[in-house]
N, C-alpha and C positions, 0 to 999 in steps of 0.2 A: 425532469430528473427521474430516473428509474430507480426507485428505492423500495425496499421490502420492509413493511411493518410486520413485526413478529406478533402473530395473533395468539390469544389465549386459546388453548385447545382443550376439548372436553377430556375428562379423566379417563373415560373408556378408550379413547383414541390413544392417549399416552400409554395406557396399559398394553395395548396391542403393539405399539411402536417402540416400547421400552428397549433401550440399548445400553450397553456398557462401553468399555473401551477396548475390546478385543477384536482382532481382525476377523475372527469367526462370526462376528455379529453381522456380516453380510448374509448370514443365515438367520433371518428374524424368527422369533418364537411363534409357533402356531398355537392359536387358542380358538376356542369355540366362538369367540366374539368377533373374529375377523370379518365375517359377512356384514356385521352391523355397521362397519365403517363406511359402507357404500349404500346405505338404505335409500338416501335421497341426495339431491344436489348439494344441500348444505353440508351433509356429512362428507361428501367427496371433496368439496372445496376446502374444508378444514383439514382433511388428510393431505391434500395437495400443498397447502400452506406449511404443513409440518415438514414436507420435503425440502422447502426453502430454508428452514430454520438453521440448518447446519451452515449455510452461507453466512448467516449473521454471527455465528459463534466462532467462525474460523475464516478470516479473510486476510489477504496479504498486507493490508495496511494497519493491522492491529498493533496498537502500541504495546511495547514490551515483548512482543512475540519474536519469532526467528528473524523476520524481515528487518527489524530494527537493530540488527547486529552488524550492519555495514558501516561505512565511513561517513555517516551523516551526523549522528548524535550519539551521546552516551548518557546513561543514567547513573545515579549515585552508586558507588561501589558496594555499599552495604546491602543493596537491594537483592542481589543475587538472582535476578529474574532470568527468564529463558533466553532473552536476547544476549545477556552477558555470558551465560553458560555456553552459548554457541560461539560468540566472539572470542572467548577464552580457550577455545578448543577443548572444552570439557564435556562435550556430548559423547555418550557411549550407548551401547545397546541396553544398558540398565539405567541410564540417566533419565530424569524426569524434571518437569517444571515445578517450582514451588507454588504455582497457581493451578497445578493439576494438569492432566493430559489434554484438557480442552484446547490448549494453545499449541499442541503438537498436531500438525495436519493429518498424519496417518490415521490416528484413532478416530477422531471425530468425522473425518471425511469418509472413511469407509462405513462408518455408522450411517452417514447420510445416504450413501449408495444403497445400503440395505433397505432404508426407508423408501427410496425411489423405486427400487426393484419390486418391493412389496406392493406399493401403490399401483404400479403398472400391471402386476399380476392380478390383483383384485379387480381393477377396473376392467381388464380384458375378460374377466369371468362374471362380471356383474352387470345388472341393468338398473342402475339407480333411477328413482323416480325424478322426473322433470329434467333429466340430462339429455340434451340434444346431440345429434351427430356432430355438430360444430363444436359443442363443448368437449366431446370425447376426443375429437381430432386435435383441438388446441391443447388439451391436458397431456395427451400422449407426446405432443411436440415439446411441451415444457419438460416432461420427463427426460426426453433425449437431451435437451439443453443442459439440465442439471447433471445428467450422467457425464456429459462432456466436461462441465465445469469441475465437478468433483475429481474426475480422473486427471484433469490438467493440474489441479492443486497438488495432487500426489506426484505427478510426473515432474513438476517444476522443482519440488523440494527433495524428492527421493530418487529421481531418475526413472529408468524403465520400471514399470509397475504391473501388478496383476490386473487384468481386465475383468471387471465384474459387471457383466452386461445383462444379467438376468437373475431371476429369483432362485436362490438355493434353498431346498427344503431341509428340514431338520435331520434327515437321514444322511446328509452329505458327509462323506468320510474325509479325513485329512488328506488322503492321497488324491481326492477328486478336486481339490481346490487348485486353481491355477498358480503357477509361479510368475515371475516377472516376464513380460513380453518385451521384445526388442523396442528400443526407443522409437524408431521410425514407424513401427507397426502401431504403437500407442498413438502416435500423431495421426496416422491415417484413420484410426477408429474415432478419435475425438473430432477430427475435421468432418468425417462422414456424418456423425451425429449432429453436428452443428449445421451442416448443409441441409440435412433432412428436416431438422427442426425448423429452420428458417422458411421452408416451403409452406408450413402450416401455421406460422405465427404472424401477427400483425407487425408492421414496422414501428408502430408507436401505440401507446395505450392511453386511456383516459386517466384522470387523476385518482379515481378510486381503485385502479389496478396498478398503480406505480410499484415497481419492484418485480413484477412478473416478467417472464422472458418475452423478448420481441425478436424479430428477424434482425433488427439493427444490432442488438446485443450479440446475437449469434455471429454475425459477420465481423463485429469488432473483436470478439474473443478469438475467432479464427485467425485474424491478423496477428494477434499476440502469439498464438500457438505456433504459427508457421515462422514468425520472426525468430523465436527461440530455437526452433528446429534448424534454421539456416545458420545460426551463430556458431563460432568456432568450437565451443565445447561439444556440440552435438553434430558438427559437420566436419568430421575428419580429424579432430585434434583432442579427443578425450584422453586425459593423461594416463589412464591405466588400460593398456592395450590387451591385457590378458583377462580382464573381467568378463565372465560369461556364466550362463547357467550350468549346473552340473548334470541335470537330467531333463528339466522341462524344456520343451522346444516351442518356439514361435513359428506358426505356419509361414513357410517361405524363408525363414532366417536360421533355422536350427537352434543351437544353443547360444548363438551370438546375441549380445545385448545392445551393442553400440556399433555403428558403422565407422570405419576408420579411414574412409576415402572422402576427400572434399567433393562436393557436388554443387556446382554453380547454379544449377536449376532450382535448388532450394531457395536461393535468393530471388530468382525470377518469380517463383510461385508465391513467396511472401510478399513481394512487391505487388503482385496482382491482387492478393487478398487485402492489402492495406488500401489500395486504390478503390476496390469494390466496396469496402467498408465505409470509406469516406463518402463515396458517391451515394450510398444508401442513407448514411447518417444525415448528410446535408440535404438530401432530397426527401424521400418519403418518410425518413426517420425524424425529420423536423428538428435536427440538431444544428447548433451554431456555436462558435466560440463566444464566451460570455462577453457582453458588450459594455462599453462605458455608460451608455444610456441606461441599461438595466441597473448598473451599479449606482448611478446617481439617483435614480428613482428610489432605490432602497435606502440610500444614505439620507436623502431628504425626508422620506417617510418616517424614518427612525430618529430624525433630528440629531444626526451624528455630525459633528463638525469635521472639517478637513484635518488630517493629522498635523501635529506640530513638528515639522521636519526642518531644522534650521537651514537656511540657504536655498530651500526648494520653492519653485513656483507653484501656484495653485493648480495649474494643469498637471504638473508632475504629481502633486498630492492626490489629485483625482485618479490618476493611474494607479497609485499605491492602493487606494481604496477599492479600485476595480479588482485588483489582485486579491484583496482580502475578502471581498464579497463573493468572488468566484468560488472560494472554498467554503463559504459559510451561508449559502443561500439555496433555496429549493426551486424546483421547476415552477411551482405555483407563484413564485416571486420573480419569475422572469429568467431563471437560469436554465438555459437549454443546452449547456455544454456537456453535462453529465449524461452519459449513455446508460450507466447502471450504477446504483448505489445501494447501501444497506444501512438500516438502523439496527443496532444490536440491542439485546435485552437490557433494559435500564439497570437491572440488578447484576448483570454479568461482569461489566467492566466499569472502571472509573471513567468519568467524562473527560475526554481528551482536552477539551477547551478549558475546563477548570483545572485539570492536573497541571497543565503547562504553565499556568500563571506563576509568578513569583509568590513566595509566602509574604505575609504581612501586607496584604493589599489594603486592609482597612481595620481600624480599631473597632472592636465590638462594644456595644452598649454595656454589656455585663462584665467587661474586662477581657483581655486577650485580643487576639487578632484573627481575621479570616484571610484566606488566600489559597494559593495552589501548593503543589509539592515539587515543583521544578523538575518534572519528568522530562526526559529527552532533551538534554542540553546540546545545542548544535556545536560541532567542533570548530576550532579555528580554521581547519582546512575547508569546512563548508563556507565560512565567511569569505575565504579567499577564492572560492570557485564561482561565486556569483559575479556577474559583470560589474564594471563601473558604468557611470552614465554614458561613457563612450561606446558601450557595447562590446568591450573586450575584457579580458581578465586583468585584475590589478597588476599582475607581474609584467604585463605588456603595455600598461598605460603609463606614458612618461609623465603625466600630470600627477601621478601618485608614486613617487620614488619609494622603493622598499625601505630605505633607511629612515623614512619619516612616518611609516605606517602606525607606529605606536605612540606618536606625539599627539598632543591635543590639537583638534581642528580649529580651536580658537574662538568658539562661539561664546559670547558673553552670557553668563548664567547657565551655560551648558558645556562648561569646559571639560567635562568627563568624556565627551564624545571624541574618540581618536580619529585620525585621518583615514585609517583603513575602513572605518564605518561611515565615512562621509562621502557624498557624491557618488553613490552607488545606484544601480538600476532599480526600478520600482519593486521588483519581486524581493529583493534583499530587504528593503525597508518594510515591505508588507509581511514578510514571513519570519524574519529574524530580528530579535531585540537585543539590546546591548546597553552598557552603562551610559546613562544620560538620554536614552531613547524614551519616547512616549509609547508605552505598551498598548494602551487602549485609551481613547479620548474621554470616556465616561465611566471608567472602571471604579473609581473611588466615589461611589454614591453620586455619580453624575459629573465628577471632576476627573481630570486626566491622571493617569498613573505613569509617573516618570520613574524609570529604573534607577535605583541607587545601589549599584552592585558592590560598592565598597563599604556600605553602612550596615553593620551587623544588626542594627535595630530595625532595619527596613528589609532589604532584599539580599544583603550580603551574607557571607559565611558566618554562621553562628552555631557552633556545635553544642552550646549550652541550651539553645532553644530547639534546634532541629538536628538530632543526632544522626539522621540518615537522609534527610531530604534537602541538603544544601545543593545549590546549583554547582555543577562540576567544572564548567568551562568559561564562565563569564558571559555566555550567550544564552538567550532564552528563545524557545520556539513559540511563534505566534501565528502559525499558518492556519490554525483552526480557532483562533481567538476571535469571537464574534465582535465586530466593531461596536455594537451597542451594549456590550457586556457591562453589567454593574454589580458590584458587591455592596451590600447594604450593612448598616451598623448592627442589625439583628443577626447577621451571619448568613442571610439568604442571598441568592443571586437571581438574575433573570436569564441565565445562560440556558439556551435551548439544546435539546438533544437532536442533532441533525444527522443526516445520512453520511456515512463514510463513502467516498467516491471510489468505486472499484474500477470503472472504465470511463474515461472522458475523451472528448473529441481531440484535444491536444495530443494525447498519446498516439492517436492514429496518424496524425501528421508527422510525429517523430518516428513512428514505425516506418512510414513511407520514406522519410528522409534517410534513415539508416539503410534501407534496401537500395535506394538509388545510389547512395555512396558506395555500397558494396559492389554495385554493378557499374561503377565509374560514370554514372550519369550526374555530372557535377551540377549542371544547371537545374535539373529537376530536384536534386537534393537541397540546394540552396533555396529554391522556391518553397519547398515544404517547410524548411526550417524558418524561413521568414514569415510564414503564416503565424507561427507561435511567437517569434520574437516581436513581430509587429503588434500583436494583441497585447503583449506585455509592456509595450512602450519602449522597446529597444530597437535601434536602427537596423536596417536590413544588412545582411552579409553580402559581400560581393566577392568575385574571384580574387581580388587583391588581398582579402583577409586570409586567404590560404597561405600567404607568406608567413603569417603568425603561427598557424596551426594547420596540420593536414585536415582535410574535410571530415574524415572519420572522427578526429578529436573534437571538431566543432559539434558534430552530432552527439557525441558522448557528453560533452560539456552541457549542451542544451538539455539533454535528458536529466542530468544531475540537477540542474536548476529547476526546470519546469515541474518535474515529478518528485521534487524534494520531499522525503519522508512519507511518500505514499505507498511504499512497499516494493518499488521497482528495483532500487539500487542493489539489493541483496542478490537478485537474479542477474542483473546486468553485469556486475563485476565477475560473476562466475561464468556466464555464457561467453563473455569477451576474453576470458582467461587472464584477467588482470588482477584477480583477487590476491595472488601471492605478493603483488607489489603494493596494493593499497590497503590490505587488511593485515599485513605482517606486524610483528611487534615493533614498537617504537615510533610509529608514524602518526599516531593520533595525538593531537595537542589541543590545548585550550589556552586561555589566559591564566595567570597565576591566581585563580579564584578561591582556592581552598587551602592556601598555605597559612594564613593567619587572619585573625579578626581585624577589621578596620585597617586594611593596608593603605599605604600612600598610593597616589596615582602611578608613580614610577614602579612601585612594588607589584601592583596589580597588573599592569599592562606589559607583561613579559610572556612571550610564548613559552609554554610549559608542557612537557609530556604528561598525558593523563595517566595517573598512577593506577593502572589496572593491568592484569596479566594477559593482554591481548596476544594472540598468536595465530599463525596460519599453518596448516598442514593440508596437503592435497586431498586428504580424505574428506575435508570440509566442503568439497564441491557438492557432496550429497549428505543428507542426514542419514543416520543409522536407523534401521528398523529394530524395534525392541526384541530382545532375545526371546521373550515369550511368543512373539509372533512367528519367529523362525521355528520354534518348537511346534507351534500349532499348525504350521504349514510346511511340511518337509520339502516341498518343491521350491520354497522361497530362499534365495541366496542373499547374504548380507552385502551391504555396500562395501566397496573396496576400502581397506585401511581400518576397518572395525572388527 
């Protein structure tokens, strides 16, 4: 697993690299101490690690950030977090997150670019002691990779963006700062940096370097960049044809910001990039889809029993555990699927694994209870988008009639389990929890935690005890819940802080499948999809399955399931131009989870609209740039609609 440990940096370095949240911080402050940051190899390494720190504080899978505003989960209405501001169409050039600007990609990412450019400048002008030519070559390649990553973060969320590819000194005037460059130009620059970086980076690294850039990471990110560029939003169908710069011109494009003509070759190029990334990852990059053997080794080492899933075989339960350990294990534990991951500052964000747990997990010795805060409740639509055990959607499975979805599945002692939640594929049981489900087999000080969603004294709605942290939909997220998790009577837990997975091999197979489908290569698309389905314990698709859904819909369905809540869906629904359909008002529902305390089975199991002001407007394809940024850079134009 490629993951970044955020190191403690010396005070002198932080003083030199100090940044706030203005776009003009791509012009780092000059101080007399700058040469001291490169006195020797240790100083240089510390400075280099500081260039990675922005990755850890701003990544696409961050809970409660912009990416969690899609149609996967919701959080309690009273939170008012950034994901809600976005999904409610309340973003504006003056809006901000109640957790600060750290969760808005523009500010922190351009700060990171300023740091990267400063590092490059100082290294090019310095001769640190003990630094070899190989060190210098690798570090410069890492700078190129980070420059590509940070620009892509901006490009994905804000669209055509200013290219900040070198150090700007403190005498730089407002008029000398670049405006937005054409989207395709941004893509070319990003891909160019990634290709150049890959030439001087190793395909894999040792455990003490986990998190640092590799050629495998470069090629994997290139696959994502070109996939996005080939997609409808950026390949001829951008909804605002008149959006352009007013004065700033991109070389070769003039004031145009988006191409409005479809180009099939973009799909060809994206397909080649995906195939190249897979070949490198599974070859010299030493990556492989997470295996059942690795999962079982971990489960047995941690003395974790198979999950209690009524009606399921032991083989099926092992596949469920495989999907759980895939998201909660490290490379040193046998997980070679993750191409790049990151550990955030322990003090910066709440721990996802603990947050997502239901409240009232265990009674504490001194009184009261310990538990989670029910963050990110999966929608009913999410439950319906995972396959059944037959490998198809519930709506297409004749063994699961829609009229019986909300009736009890009839398991003695587990009557709360409804038919919709029974007989599903392994990823559903691994990543989504529900009334009557076993959330974790050892959570209650070594005993199983069974969800009691209708019991106000356990995990159900109770405004008297939890004025804002009640589960919203009747479903709980457990994708990052570590199988060996335990909450103890003293209030402590054994939950580990693990890397968030930024890029993993399964995504590359799905990228390839999408490109093959766009190019009408049905057999190749199915082959790539079946790599992911097979690992998940779902039967292979055949050409006969295209009678149920078109190939493109199968690709999109698989991305929804496999990449659930990992930050991809926000961008997928936009680049596919389906956001107006799936993110509009009135389409997000849950079970009737917060209507009353201690509801009956029949009262609880009713599809109910989530009572939040969700909305869609085409301006939401892009985030707005803050008004102060427009003022600071007169060549910068606002996103359309703001």
